[in-house]
Each structure stands twice: as C-alpha cells, then as structure tokens.
SESEMAR-703121 format. One record per residue (C-alpha): residue number from 1; x, z, y; residue in one letter. Coordinates in nm, 4 decimals, always signed. Layout:
num:x:z:y:residu
NUM:X:Z:Y:A
...
END
This chain:
num:x:z:y:residu
1:+11.0061:-4.6820:+8.4366:M
2:+10.9174:-4.5365:+8.0734:K
3:+10.5766:-4.5411:+7.9788:A
4:+10.6069:-4.1544:+7.8352:T
5:+10.7657:-3.8554:+7.9933:M
6:+10.9642:-3.6154:+7.8190:S
7:+10.8171:-3.2394:+7.7660:R
8:+11.0625:-3.0732:+8.0043:G
9:+10.9532:-3.3167:+8.2634:A
10:+10.6123:-3.2229:+8.2099:L
11:+10.7031:-2.8552:+8.2448:S
12:+10.8883:-2.9346:+8.5591:R
13:+10.5684:-3.0977:+8.7377:F
14:+10.3560:-2.8039:+8.6073:N
15:+10.1617:-3.0324:+8.3900:I
16:+10.0578:-2.8859:+8.0562:A
17:+10.1117:-3.0815:+7.7232:T
18:+9.8458:-3.0952:+7.4368:E
19:+9.9530:-2.7913:+7.2308:D
20:+9.9283:-2.5770:+7.5705:E
21:+9.6287:-2.7007:+7.6701:V
22:+9.4665:-2.5987:+7.3140:T
23:+9.6267:-2.2518:+7.3369:T
24:+9.4908:-2.1684:+7.6675:S
25:+9.1300:-2.2981:+7.6346:V
26:+9.0746:-2.1618:+7.2840:S
27:+9.1107:-1.8002:+7.3752:P
28:+8.8456:-1.8233:+7.6580:G
29:+8.5781:-1.9820:+7.4397:I
30:+8.6173:-1.7234:+7.1947:S
31:+8.6117:-1.4666:+7.4513:E
32:+8.2591:-1.6171:+7.6045:Y
33:+8.1161:-1.6031:+7.2428:V
34:+8.2274:-1.2284:+7.1825:R
35:+8.0873:-1.1305:+7.5479:L
36:+7.7339:-1.3299:+7.4756:L
37:+7.7353:-1.1586:+7.1230:L
38:+7.7690:-0.7995:+7.2739:V
39:+7.4992:-0.9052:+7.5209:W
40:+7.2536:-1.0133:+7.2765:V
41:+7.3233:-0.7173:+7.0520:Q
42:+7.2953:-0.4568:+7.3485:S
43:+6.9448:-0.6113:+7.4398:I
44:+6.8204:-0.5844:+7.0730:L
45:+6.9263:-0.2216:+7.0713:R
46:+6.7631:-0.1504:+7.4084:R
47:+6.4487:-0.3015:+7.2624:W
48:+6.4425:-0.1248:+6.9407:A
49:+6.5233:+0.2389:+7.1199:S
50:+6.2228:+0.1374:+7.3776:T
51:+6.0054:+0.0330:+7.0606:F
52:+6.0652:+0.3497:+6.8559:F
53:+6.0646:+0.5682:+7.1587:H
54:+5.7711:+0.8350:+7.1165:P
55:+5.6138:+0.7240:+7.4310:A
56:+5.5344:+0.4044:+7.3198:V
57:+5.3611:+0.5281:+7.0148:W
58:+5.1837:+0.7798:+7.2368:R
59:+5.0695:+0.4849:+7.4433:G
60:+4.9662:+0.2782:+7.1197:L
61:+4.7544:+0.5686:+7.0239:V
62:+4.5807:+0.5771:+7.3801:V
63:+4.5152:+0.2196:+7.3267:L
64:+4.3656:+0.2591:+6.9898:F
65:+4.1369:+0.5518:+7.1238:D
66:+4.0424:+0.3588:+7.4446:Q
67:+3.9788:+0.0524:+7.1987:G
68:+3.7047:+0.2655:+7.0469:L
69:+3.5016:+0.3233:+7.3388:Y
70:+3.5340:-0.0376:+7.4685:S
71:+3.4299:-0.1730:+7.1212:I
72:+3.1169:+0.0630:+7.1139:T
73:+3.0241:-0.0154:+7.4519:N
74:+3.0845:-0.3888:+7.3782:F
75:+2.8765:-0.4010:+7.0378:L
76:+2.6082:-0.1730:+7.2263:A
77:+2.5318:-0.4537:+7.4638:G
78:+2.5180:-0.6974:+7.2103:V
79:+2.2589:-0.5235:+7.0203:F
80:+2.0388:-0.5131:+7.3279:V
81:+2.1001:-0.8414:+7.4364:A
82:+2.0184:-0.9874:+7.0991:R
83:+1.7437:-0.7611:+7.0246:I
84:+1.5596:-0.7062:+7.3497:C
85:+1.6137:-1.0433:+7.5633:G
86:+1.7339:-1.0866:+7.8845:K
87:+1.5338:-0.8712:+8.1129:T
88:+1.5748:-0.5712:+7.9094:E
89:+1.9445:-0.6611:+7.8768:Y
90:+1.9595:-0.6816:+8.2695:G
91:+1.8108:-0.3311:+8.3086:F
92:+2.0737:-0.1688:+8.0454:Y
93:+2.3610:-0.3247:+8.2612:I
94:+2.2007:-0.2055:+8.5624:L
95:+2.1989:+0.1372:+8.4151:G
96:+2.5502:+0.1022:+8.2822:F
97:+2.6636:+0.0234:+8.6793:T
98:+2.5362:+0.3334:+8.7940:L
99:+2.7036:+0.5791:+8.4912:L
100:+3.0060:+0.4095:+8.5866:V
101:+2.9963:+0.4999:+8.9304:I
102:+2.9281:+0.8320:+8.8307:I
103:+3.2175:+0.8620:+8.5794:M
104:+3.4570:+0.7199:+8.8789:D
105:+3.3107:+0.9917:+9.1149:V
106:+3.4043:+1.2361:+8.8405:Q
107:+3.7685:+1.0822:+8.7814:F
108:+3.8344:+1.0997:+9.1506:S
109:+3.7442:+1.4651:+9.2057:L
110:+3.8454:+1.6274:+8.8712:S
111:+4.0509:+1.3700:+8.6474:G
112:+4.2917:+1.2218:+8.9018:A
113:+4.3906:+1.5290:+9.0780:P
114:+4.4469:+1.7399:+8.7589:F
115:+4.6428:+1.4500:+8.6023:T
116:+4.8693:+1.4420:+8.8731:V
117:+4.9295:+1.7984:+8.9776:F
118:+4.9043:+1.9903:+8.6343:S
119:+5.2442:+1.8632:+8.5349:P
120:+5.4200:+2.0634:+8.8275:R
121:+5.2396:+2.3788:+8.7725:L
122:+5.3611:+2.6508:+8.5573:K
123:+5.1763:+2.7563:+8.2597:R
124:+4.9366:+3.0363:+8.4084:K
125:+4.8619:+2.8130:+8.7156:S
126:+4.7761:+2.5407:+8.4927:R
127:+4.5331:+2.7564:+8.3256:R
128:+4.3538:+2.8613:+8.6262:L
129:+4.3604:+2.5321:+8.7813:Y
130:+4.1758:+2.3683:+8.4484:L
131:+3.9114:+2.6347:+8.4973:G
132:+3.8531:+2.5322:+8.8803:S
133:+3.8561:+2.1909:+8.7864:T
134:+3.6073:+2.2166:+8.5090:L
135:+3.3605:+2.4097:+8.7609:A
136:+3.4146:+2.0902:+8.9774:C
137:+3.3127:+1.8665:+8.6832:H
138:+3.0048:+2.0963:+8.5965:I
139:+2.8741:+2.0655:+8.9863:M
140:+2.9276:+1.6473:+8.9586:I
141:+2.7321:+1.6695:+8.6322:S
142:+2.4735:+1.8708:+8.7607:A
143:+2.4284:+1.6214:+9.0906:I
144:+2.4211:+1.3304:+8.8375:A
145:+2.1395:+1.4413:+8.6248:V
146:+1.9496:+1.5139:+8.9567:A
147:+1.9931:+1.1868:+9.1007:V
148:+1.8949:+1.0030:+8.7653:F
149:+1.5880:+1.2096:+8.7596:I
150:+1.4746:+1.1719:+9.0868:L
151:+1.5475:+0.7827:+9.0747:A
152:+1.3524:+0.7650:+8.7487:G
153:+1.0365:+0.9110:+8.9047:F
154:+1.0769:+0.7202:+9.2132:V
155:+1.0683:+0.3925:+9.0056:T
156:+0.7683:+0.5165:+8.8326:L
157:+0.5917:+0.6247:+9.1446:A
158:+0.6407:+0.3241:+9.3184:V
159:+0.5065:+0.1139:+9.0592:G
160:+0.8279:-0.0745:+8.9685:E
161:+0.9504:-0.1640:+8.5970:S
162:+0.8347:+0.1278:+8.3676:A
163:+1.1245:+0.0010:+8.1256:A
164:+1.3913:+0.0593:+8.3812:F
165:+1.2409:+0.3827:+8.4611:A
166:+1.2915:+0.4784:+8.0997:K
167:+1.6530:+0.3847:+8.1298:V
168:+1.7120:+0.6131:+8.4293:L
169:+1.5604:+0.9021:+8.2453:L
170:+1.7572:+0.8214:+7.9456:A
171:+2.0466:+0.8271:+8.1821:L
172:+1.9640:+1.1567:+8.3131:A
173:+1.9733:+1.3110:+7.9686:A
174:+2.2893:+1.1537:+7.8591:A
175:+2.5039:+1.1576:+8.1676:S
176:+2.6035:+1.5207:+8.1619:A
177:+2.7052:+1.4679:+7.7876:S
178:+2.9163:+1.1282:+7.8517:V
179:+3.0857:+1.3071:+8.1808:L
180:+3.1750:+1.6090:+7.9675:L
181:+3.3316:+1.3777:+7.7004:R
182:+3.5371:+1.1818:+7.9764:D
183:+3.6470:+1.5050:+8.1455:F
184:+3.7843:+1.6386:+7.8183:M
185:+3.9415:+1.3148:+7.7389:R
186:+4.1241:+1.3274:+8.0734:L
187:+4.2246:+1.6904:+8.0365:V
188:+4.3839:+1.6037:+7.6550:L
189:+4.5542:+1.2756:+7.7986:L
190:+4.7058:+1.4606:+8.1184:A
191:+4.8542:+1.6961:+7.8652:K
192:+4.9802:+1.3838:+7.6400:L
193:+4.7692:+1.5582:+7.3897:Q
194:+4.7118:+1.2047:+7.2560:V
195:+4.5608:+1.2541:+6.8700:W
196:+4.3479:+1.5132:+6.9871:A
197:+4.1769:+1.2618:+7.1999:S
198:+4.2012:+0.9904:+6.9182:L
199:+4.0318:+1.2665:+6.6700:L
200:+3.7398:+1.3242:+6.9320:M
201:+3.7024:+0.9286:+6.9879:G
202:+3.6925:+0.8824:+6.6396:L
203:+3.3910:+1.1013:+6.5922:F
204:+3.1802:+0.9883:+6.8861:V
205:+3.2260:+0.6085:+6.8384:N
206:+3.1879:+0.5980:+6.4593:I
207:+2.8484:+0.8050:+6.4538:A
208:+2.7616:+0.6258:+6.7750:T
209:+2.8040:+0.2821:+6.5946:I
210:+2.6315:+0.3993:+6.2981:G
211:+2.3333:+0.5274:+6.4571:V
212:+2.3085:+0.1697:+6.6561:L
213:+2.3269:-0.0095:+6.3539:L
214:+2.0604:+0.1050:+6.1854:W
215:+1.8394:+0.1038:+6.5159:A
216:+1.9053:-0.2179:+6.5163:Y
217:+1.8382:-0.3613:+6.1793:F
218:+1.5273:-0.1300:+6.1907:E
219:+1.4224:-0.3273:+6.5032:Q
220:+1.3661:-0.0203:+6.7127:W
221:+1.6759:-0.0541:+6.9499:L
222:+1.6237:-0.0177:+7.3281:T
223:+1.8559:+0.0345:+7.6253:P
224:+1.6875:+0.3985:+7.6359:A
225:+1.8024:+0.4637:+7.2748:V
226:+2.1359:+0.3290:+7.3181:V
227:+2.2046:+0.5970:+7.6188:Y
228:+2.0525:+0.8825:+7.4342:L
229:+2.2812:+0.7863:+7.1334:T
230:+2.5832:+0.7737:+7.3364:M
231:+2.4916:+1.1231:+7.4882:G
232:+2.4075:+1.2951:+7.1534:C
233:+2.7358:+1.2375:+6.9823:F
234:+2.9449:+1.2622:+7.2984:S
235:+2.8139:+1.6057:+7.4110:G
236:+2.8688:+1.7544:+7.0672:S
237:+3.2316:+1.6002:+7.0237:A
238:+3.3098:+1.7390:+7.3583:A
239:+3.1471:+2.0925:+7.3244:L
240:+3.3523:+2.1165:+7.0036:I
241:+3.6858:+2.0339:+7.1974:M
242:+3.6189:+2.2415:+7.4700:L
243:+3.5186:+2.5648:+7.2609:F
244:+3.8754:+2.4734:+7.0681:A
245:+4.0482:+2.5012:+7.3996:K
246:+3.8737:+2.7673:+7.5740:R
247:+4.1924:+2.9900:+7.5741:K
248:+4.3819:+2.7326:+7.7874:K
249:+4.0887:+2.7815:+8.0371:I
250:+4.0880:+3.0752:+8.3147:G
251:+3.8693:+3.1297:+8.6187:F
252:+3.9571:+3.3536:+8.9286:V
253:+3.7049:+3.3509:+9.1902:R
254:+3.9702:+3.3757:+9.4796:G
255:+4.1752:+3.0569:+9.3638:Q
256:+3.8154:+2.8375:+9.2653:L
257:+3.7374:+2.7446:+9.6418:R
258:+4.1413:+2.6772:+9.7102:S
259:+4.1439:+2.4372:+9.4016:H
260:+3.8455:+2.2704:+9.4543:I
261:+3.9412:+2.2116:+9.8350:H
262:+4.2765:+2.0666:+9.7041:E
263:+4.1047:+1.8328:+9.4894:N
264:+3.9108:+1.7287:+9.7462:W
265:+4.2068:+1.6673:+9.9693:R
266:+4.3312:+1.4338:+9.6979:F
267:+4.0207:+1.2664:+9.5697:G
268:+3.8199:+1.1970:+9.8986:K
269:+4.0040:+0.8840:+9.9149:W
270:+3.9468:+0.8133:+9.5627:L
271:+3.5862:+0.8817:+9.6392:V
272:+3.5855:+0.6404:+9.9230:A
273:+3.7364:+0.3807:+9.6903:R
274:+3.4619:+0.4240:+9.4501:T
275:+3.1875:+0.3610:+9.6968:A
276:+3.3858:+0.0643:+9.8219:A
277:+3.4416:-0.0546:+9.4641:R
278:+3.0657:-0.0457:+9.3967:F
279:+3.0583:-0.3493:+9.6705:F
280:+3.3378:-0.5087:+9.5299:T
281:+3.2400:-0.5404:+9.1590:L
282:+2.9262:-0.3177:+9.0613:Q
283:+2.7072:-0.4365:+9.3189:M
284:+2.6974:-0.8260:+9.2034:Y
285:+2.4055:-0.7020:+8.9343:P
286:+2.1989:-0.5676:+9.1933:W
287:+2.2388:-0.8439:+9.4352:I
288:+2.1505:-1.1059:+9.1555:I
289:+1.8620:-0.8694:+9.0895:L
290:+1.7512:-0.9158:+9.4414:A
291:+1.8016:-1.2998:+9.4715:F
292:+1.7374:-1.4031:+9.1084:E
293:+1.5796:-1.2065:+8.8490:S
294:+1.6802:-0.9075:+8.5911:P
295:+1.7101:-1.1815:+8.3318:A
296:+1.9698:-1.3436:+8.5479:A
297:+2.1356:-1.0386:+8.6031:A
298:+2.1553:-1.0132:+8.2300:G
299:+2.3338:-1.3796:+8.2000:V
300:+2.6021:-1.2382:+8.4389:Y
301:+2.6275:-0.8663:+8.2686:G
302:+2.6995:-1.1227:+7.9202:A
303:+2.9827:-1.3134:+8.0954:C
304:+3.1348:-0.9802:+8.2172:M
305:+3.1155:-0.8135:+7.8802:S
306:+3.2885:-1.0915:+7.7268:L
307:+3.5633:-1.0967:+8.0051:A
308:+3.5832:-0.7382:+7.9708:T
309:+3.6751:-0.7385:+7.6015:A
310:+4.0145:-0.6921:+7.7281:V
311:+3.8882:-0.3270:+7.8744:N
312:+4.0404:-0.1368:+7.5793:P
313:+4.3911:-0.2455:+7.7203:V
314:+4.2705:-0.1997:+8.0942:L
315:+4.1576:+0.1560:+8.0320:M
316:+4.4101:+0.2663:+7.7701:G
317:+4.6809:+0.1336:+8.0127:V
318:+4.5441:+0.3354:+8.3151:S
319:+4.4607:+0.6574:+8.0606:R
320:+4.8344:+0.6291:+7.9646:Y
321:+5.0173:+0.5532:+8.2648:L
322:+4.8085:+0.8010:+8.4820:G
323:+5.0029:+1.0989:+8.3293:P
324:+5.3253:+0.8951:+8.2541:S
325:+5.3798:+0.8156:+8.6284:T
326:+5.2868:+1.1565:+8.7052:A
327:+5.5485:+1.2875:+8.4906:H
328:+5.7826:+1.0182:+8.6392:A
329:+5.7252:+1.0937:+8.9871:A
330:+5.8806:+1.4339:+8.9232:C
331:+6.2001:+1.2440:+8.8937:H
332:+6.1695:+1.0385:+9.2136:G
333:+6.0233:+0.7082:+9.3300:R
334:+6.2561:+0.5068:+9.1255:A
335:+6.1356:+0.6270:+8.7943:A
336:+5.8142:+0.5626:+8.9317:V
337:+5.8748:+0.2050:+9.0200:R
338:+6.0399:+0.1423:+8.6701:R
339:+5.7636:+0.2641:+8.4871:T
340:+5.5358:+0.0515:+8.6447:V
341:+5.7212:-0.2612:+8.6584:N
342:+5.7965:-0.2289:+8.2776:L
343:+5.4413:-0.2020:+8.2140:A
344:+5.3416:-0.5156:+8.4238:M
345:+5.6026:-0.7118:+8.2189:I
346:+5.4615:-0.6027:+7.9002:I
347:+5.1088:-0.6875:+7.9971:L
348:+5.2194:-1.0209:+8.1178:L
349:+5.1854:-1.2291:+7.8040:A
350:+4.9094:-1.0571:+7.6478:P
351:+4.6812:-1.1219:+7.9699:V
352:+4.7810:-1.4512:+7.9949:S
353:+4.6909:-1.5269:+7.6395:L
354:+4.3143:-1.3704:+7.6853:F
355:+4.2538:-1.5520:+7.9929:V
356:+4.3668:-1.8955:+7.8480:L
357:+4.1576:-1.8289:+7.5181:S
358:+3.8254:-1.7689:+7.7258:L
359:+3.8908:-2.0782:+7.9499:L
360:+3.8989:-2.2574:+7.6614:L
361:+3.6439:-2.0856:+7.4237:F
362:+3.4566:-1.9099:+7.6311:G
363:+3.0987:-2.0640:+7.6380:E
364:+3.1059:-2.0871:+7.2550:W
365:+3.2035:-1.7224:+7.2108:A
366:+2.9236:-1.6305:+7.4610:L
367:+2.6712:-1.8594:+7.2646:V
368:+2.7924:-1.6939:+6.9116:K
369:+2.7831:-1.3381:+7.0129:I
370:+2.4844:-1.3402:+7.2735:F
371:+2.2654:-1.6119:+7.1461:G
372:+2.1654:-1.9366:+7.2196:P
373:+1.9912:-1.8408:+7.5528:S
374:+2.3091:-1.8001:+7.7347:Y
375:+2.4222:-2.1626:+7.6815:A
376:+2.5576:-2.3164:+7.9719:G
377:+2.7424:-2.0165:+8.1186:A
378:+3.1027:-2.1454:+7.9954:G
379:+3.2400:-2.1673:+8.3777:P
380:+3.1038:-1.8208:+8.4696:I
381:+3.2958:-1.6536:+8.1704:V
382:+3.6262:-1.8582:+8.2657:G
383:+3.6078:-1.7409:+8.6512:I
384:+3.5117:-1.3766:+8.5247:C
385:+3.8269:-1.3987:+8.2759:A
386:+4.0650:-1.4941:+8.5757:I
387:+3.9545:-1.1943:+8.7820:G
388:+3.9731:-0.9546:+8.4625:M
389:+4.3254:-1.0827:+8.4152:G
390:+4.4184:-0.9988:+8.7750:V
391:+4.2733:-0.6532:+8.7313:E
392:+4.4456:-0.5997:+8.3983:L
393:+4.8007:-0.7011:+8.5178:L
394:+4.7997:-0.5146:+8.8426:A
395:+4.6298:-0.1628:+8.7110:C
396:+4.9821:-0.0002:+8.6838:P
397:+5.0173:-0.0286:+9.0469:L
398:+4.7233:+0.1841:+9.1231:V
399:+4.8553:+0.4630:+8.8411:S
400:+5.2003:+0.4477:+9.0532:G
401:+5.0277:+0.5046:+9.3926:L
402:+4.8098:+0.7968:+9.2631:H
403:+5.1680:+0.9413:+9.1218:A
404:+5.3306:+0.8878:+9.4713:L
405:+5.0061:+1.0747:+9.6233:R
406:+4.8900:+0.7821:+9.7810:K
407:+4.5282:+0.7529:+9.7008:P
408:+4.4674:+0.6430:+10.0491:V
409:+4.6200:+0.3056:+9.9414:A
410:+4.3815:+0.2303:+9.6689:A
411:+4.0922:+0.2858:+9.8920:F
412:+4.2581:+0.0599:+10.1736:Q
413:+4.2520:-0.1782:+9.9237:A
414:+3.9100:-0.1267:+9.7799:E
415:+3.7775:-0.1770:+10.1730:L
416:+3.9817:-0.5172:+10.1900:L
417:+3.7504:-0.6259:+9.8467:G
418:+3.4364:-0.4936:+9.9706:C
419:+3.4731:-0.6791:+10.2874:T
420:+3.5180:-1.0129:+10.1339:L
421:+3.2458:-0.9199:+9.8854:A
422:+2.9901:-0.8663:+10.1752:I
423:+3.0891:-1.1714:+10.3428:F
424:+3.1484:-1.4147:+10.0792:I
425:+3.0459:-1.2538:+9.7774:G
426:+2.6602:-1.1939:+9.8804:I
427:+2.6250:-1.5589:+10.0471:P
428:+2.7824:-1.7022:+9.7490:A
429:+2.5167:-1.5302:+9.4929:V
430:+2.2434:-1.6465:+9.7207:S
431:+2.3498:-2.0009:+9.7022:L
432:+2.4622:-1.9893:+9.3509:F
433:+2.3421:-1.6967:+9.1650:G
434:+2.5803:-1.5776:+8.8755:P
435:+2.8423:-1.8119:+8.9142:T
436:+2.8781:-1.7167:+9.3329:G
437:+2.8696:-1.3682:+9.1566:A
438:+3.1635:-1.4456:+8.9249:A
439:+3.3343:-1.6107:+9.2169:V
440:+3.3225:-1.3697:+9.4588:G
441:+3.4412:-1.0612:+9.2105:M
442:+3.7487:-1.3273:+9.1511:L
443:+3.8180:-1.3219:+9.5360:L
444:+3.7725:-0.9472:+9.5762:S
445:+3.9973:-0.8518:+9.2750:S
446:+4.2716:-1.0824:+9.4101:A
447:+4.2784:-0.9626:+9.7376:A
448:+4.2556:-0.5778:+9.6125:R
449:+4.5332:-0.6054:+9.3686:R
450:+4.7597:-0.8233:+9.6277:A
451:+4.7636:-0.5260:+9.8670:Y
452:+4.8369:-0.2740:+9.6071:H
453:+5.1411:-0.4969:+9.4883:W
454:+5.2715:-0.5480:+9.8519:V
455:+5.2197:-0.1793:+9.9386:Y
456:+5.3648:-0.0315:+9.6575:F
457:+5.6979:-0.2557:+9.6584:Q
458:+5.7264:-0.1342:+10.0362:R
459:+5.6522:+0.1985:+9.9210:L
460:+5.9263:+0.2297:+9.6479:T
461:+6.1743:+0.0010:+9.8200:S
462:+6.3020:+0.3425:+10.0419:G
463:+6.3338:+0.6972:+9.9961:A
464:+6.0649:+0.9185:+9.9292:L
465:+5.8886:+1.0911:+10.2118:P
466:+5.9097:+1.4611:+10.2976:E
467:+5.6428:+1.6292:+10.0949:L
468:+5.3622:+1.7858:+10.3322:T
469:+5.3101:+2.1707:+10.3240:W
470:+5.0330:+2.1343:+10.0870:T
471:+5.2366:+1.9352:+9.8160:E
472:+5.5432:+2.1919:+9.8835:Q
473:+5.3066:+2.4677:+9.8022:K
474:+5.1537:+2.2940:+9.4524:W
475:+5.5264:+2.2289:+9.3890:D
476:+5.6352:+2.5838:+9.4026:A
477:+5.3555:+2.7281:+9.1687:Q
END
C-alpha cells in the first residue's frame, strides 16, 4: 500500500487537503478578530457617550457641591477636637447627631415628597405645591428651635454640663438657618438646578471655613461658635436664594392642607425610618456617654468622622439620584433599575479603595489629623470604614425605592437595623466601649442594606403595581 494518497483519493474520503484547511480556517479567524474589534469599539463609544452626557456632568457638580459641605463639617470637627479636647468634642458630636436627626425629619416631610412628586406636576401645580412644602418646612423649623431651647434650659436646670447646654442653645439659634439652607438645596436639586445649588454652597462653605480658621488661630473656637457661624452664613445664603425664587412659590389656603396631608402620607414612613435610624447609627455616641464618658464618645466621633470622609460621595450620590430616579420612574420600573444598578457599579471601585486605605492607614491618619491622644483607635476606624463602605455602595437602592413610592421598605430596613442595634449594639458598647459601638454599627448597616437589595430586586423584577387613587390624582395634575 502506498504511503501517500492522491488528491482525488483524499477528496473521495471527504478529507481536506492542506491548502483547503488553510483556506477554510483563515477567514474564520479574521471574522472573529473583526467582531472583537467592533465590540470593543461599541463599548468605547458607549462609555464616551455616557461620560459626556449632561446628566454625568450634573452629577459631578452635585458631588463637588456636597463635598464642600462635608469638608466644612469635617474641618470644623477637627478644629474642635484639636483645640477643645475630647470632652468638648464629645459634646460637639452629640449636638451634631441631634442636628442630623432634625434635618432627616425635614427631608422626610418636605424634601423627599417634593423631589418625588414635583417632576409629575404641571408648572402651576408645582408652584403651589412648593409654597405648601415651604410652609411645612417652617413648621418643622419652629418645632426644632423650641426643642433645642427647651433642652438647653432643662440641661442647665438639672445641673448638668454648662458646656453642653451652650451647645444646645447655639443649635437653637442656628438650626432654623441650617434647615432653610438644606431645604433650598433640596428644591434646587429637585429641579436639577445644580449650578444654583453650587453657587449657594460656595458662599456658605468658603465664608464658614474662613471664620472658623480665624477663630481657631485666635484660640476662641468652641462648639457653640462653630454652630453659630454655620447658622449665620447658611441663613443669609438661603434667604437670598429664597428671595430670588419667590416668583416660583405660590400659596392657596385650600390646597395647603391637602398638600401637607400628601407629604405626610408619603413621608410618615421616612419619619419612622429616621426614628429607627437614630437607634441604628446616631444612638451610639449617647450610649457611649451613658456607659463611658464624653471623652470616649469623642473618640468614637473622631473615628466616625474619618470614616465618613467619604460623605461627599454618599450625600452627593443621594442628592443627585433622588431627582434622577424620580424622573426615571416616569418611564417605568426598568428605567429606575438601570439607573440604580449603573450607580452601584460606578461606586464599587472607589468605595473599595477607600475602605482598603482606612484599613491600612486609618490609625496613622487619625493621629495626624486629630492628635496623639487618639492613638490606639485604629481598629475602630477600620470597622467604621467597612460600615460606611456598605452604606455608600447601597445608597442608590434607597433612592430607587423612594422613586417607586415604596418608602415603607426603607422603614422596614431601618427597623431591622434598629433591632440589631438594641439587642447586639448596646451590649457590645457596655462590654467594649467605642469598639463595640463600631461593631454594632457595622452589623446594623449590613443588615439594612441587604434588606434594601432584596426588596428592590424583587420589586423591579416584575410589572409596576397599579397606582393608588392618590398617586393617580397627583399624576393627573
């Protein structure tokens, strides 16, 4: 038998020759390369169109704007910690938790409803709704001022720390201005007027930092001075902005009660969430004060201040995604899901880098920024950083749930976190002090955000539920 076969014999047995193999394989490889290049090109075009989209630039402006406020709050805390010591810094942190709670209540009853409902309203209806929401804000501010005054005088009457009483009375004077500033920011961002919000933020924060620096170097800075300075410049800027937008605001007594009622129907779950959130996050400095001392609360506050250095991103994303998801909700549930998922993907890399940085260099940064008296608190910083990373990565979920008119889900999640904080966090604080508080905060945050994730995925996996009669009435206006 011959060792070789003729080309005709190979053809008869359906065996390809070498030339035929080369001819048949080469076009296949080139086709795969061409498809790969087309795929890469399409991805680059999509990324480029996304980056240069106006919505992305608006988002960056909001992040920068929020960064100004967060940097101001951070520097104010650093100044107080370095010049006043742990005890007064602890009082400053306790006062700040109260201010945050009041701001959350205002957001729940005025800011969040306006952000969600206003895109669906026509021009005249939006003007009247803004006036009613402003009236709601004024009532909240009046209650806040009265509560701070009462708390300050009660603290003096029972013979507690006079320094903390001064902080409470300073908050009584400053809270109305800070709340008005925050309200005007929410209104501007709800209308996607990010440049006006940035202009107000530049004035408030540059002026505040300038005065606080002067007070720091002149050695007369105290927690009360910080709050009064914030209130002075916040109030002046907010009043100017309110005067400029006065023609966009209208009042009709007949609709005032109806609008406030609608805000309450929507925001009551957010108020309940704020109450539960106090036990989830803001409670810990007070629990540390009960079991330890104001100085220990100051240590925990310093660690949390360093961990919340990422707050510009957290608050900026929240402020921007609120209006963005509300507008996306006008196009259906799928649009909200795409907006939220994209935001979480974008946040993944920077959040991971931030958490890793504090795990490795947290204690070094704490000592350099707040002083050598805070040495040894590195593990607390690391635990707080992980907790804040979880908070930041999952914050788009809350905006999505609000846009889909499911604020009850946020309350349910906070209730879960509150339960863990009470039954795990408080015992941990009694045993381990500030370290136990950091562990309790981490567990509560992880449980809350896990609940948000599961609820949101289930909510957006099917068709939108039918609107209630109240929601249909708002959409018709």
